[in-house]
Structure formats: C-alpha cells, structure tokens
C-alpha positions in Angstrom: -33.7 -38.1 -57.5 -34.8 -41.6 -56.8 -37.9 -42.4 -54.9 -37.8 -42.7 -51.1 -38.1 -46.5 -51.1 -34.9 -46.9 -53.2 -33.0 -44.3 -51.2 -34.0 -46.0 -48.0 -32.8 -49.3 -49.4 -29.4 -47.8 -50.4 -28.9 -46.5 -46.9 -30.1 -49.8 -45.3 -27.6 -51.7 -47.4 -24.8 -49.2 -46.6 -25.5 -49.6 -42.9 -25.6 -53.4 -43.1 -22.3 -53.4 -45.0 -20.6 -51.5 -42.2 -22.0 -53.7 -39.5 -22.1 -57.3 -40.8 -21.2 -57.3 -44.5 -23.4 -58.0 -47.5 -24.2 -61.2 -49.4 -23.3 -61.4 -53.0 -26.9 -60.7 -54.0 -27.1 -57.7 -51.6 -23.8 -56.3 -53.0 -25.1 -56.6 -56.5 -28.4 -54.9 -55.5 -26.4 -52.1 -53.8 -24.3 -51.6 -56.9 -27.4 -51.5 -59.1 -29.1 -49.0 -56.8 -26.0 -46.8 -56.7 -25.7 -46.8 -60.4 -29.3 -45.7 -60.8 -28.7 -43.0 -58.2 -25.7 -41.7 -60.1 -27.5 -41.7 -63.4 -30.4 -39.8 -62.1 -28.1 -37.3 -60.3 -26.3 -36.7 -63.6 -29.6 -36.2 -65.5 -30.9 -33.6 -62.9 -27.5 -31.9 -62.8 -27.3 -31.7 -66.6 -30.8 -30.2 -66.7 -29.7 -27.5 -64.2 -26.6 -26.7 -66.2 -28.7 -26.5 -69.4 -30.8 -23.9 -67.7 -27.8 -21.5 -67.1 -27.7 -18.6 -69.5 -24.5 -16.6 -69.9 -25.6 -13.0 -70.0 -22.2 -11.3 -70.7 -19.7 -13.7 -72.2 -16.9 -11.1 -71.7 -17.5 -10.6 -68.0 -14.9 -13.1 -66.8 -11.7 -13.4 -68.8 -8.1 -14.2 -68.0 -7.1 -10.7 -69.0 -9.5 -9.1 -66.4 -8.7 -11.6 -63.7 -5.1 -12.9 -64.1 -3.8 -15.5 -61.6 
C-alpha cells in the first residue's frame, strides 16, 4: 500500500473534514491521496488475482451446483 506518512495524512484530512471542514487546497490534496491509494490497492489486488491458479476448471459448474 502507500507509505505510512501518506496514510497518516489521509486519516488526518478525513478527521479534519469531519470536525471543521477542509480548505480547497486540503480537499484537492485529500482527493489526490485517495486516488493514489485506490490505484495502489488495485495494483496489489490485481497481482494477487494473477497469482490464483485454477487447478480443476470443471470443479464448479452450474450443472453441479444449480441455484
């Protein structure tokens, strides 16, 4: 994920938004940090999914497990 400094800043801005609101600059920074977090999350998640190997492609089918 992101480094601890950026995660702490995301949390700091979220708390400030709840308590007092954000300036336009802080809101833009929060949006940028959130976007970076989401992009990194997707990269890591995609890498995890790419590591999954289907051993028996016929194991789960609609015929074997109907609704």
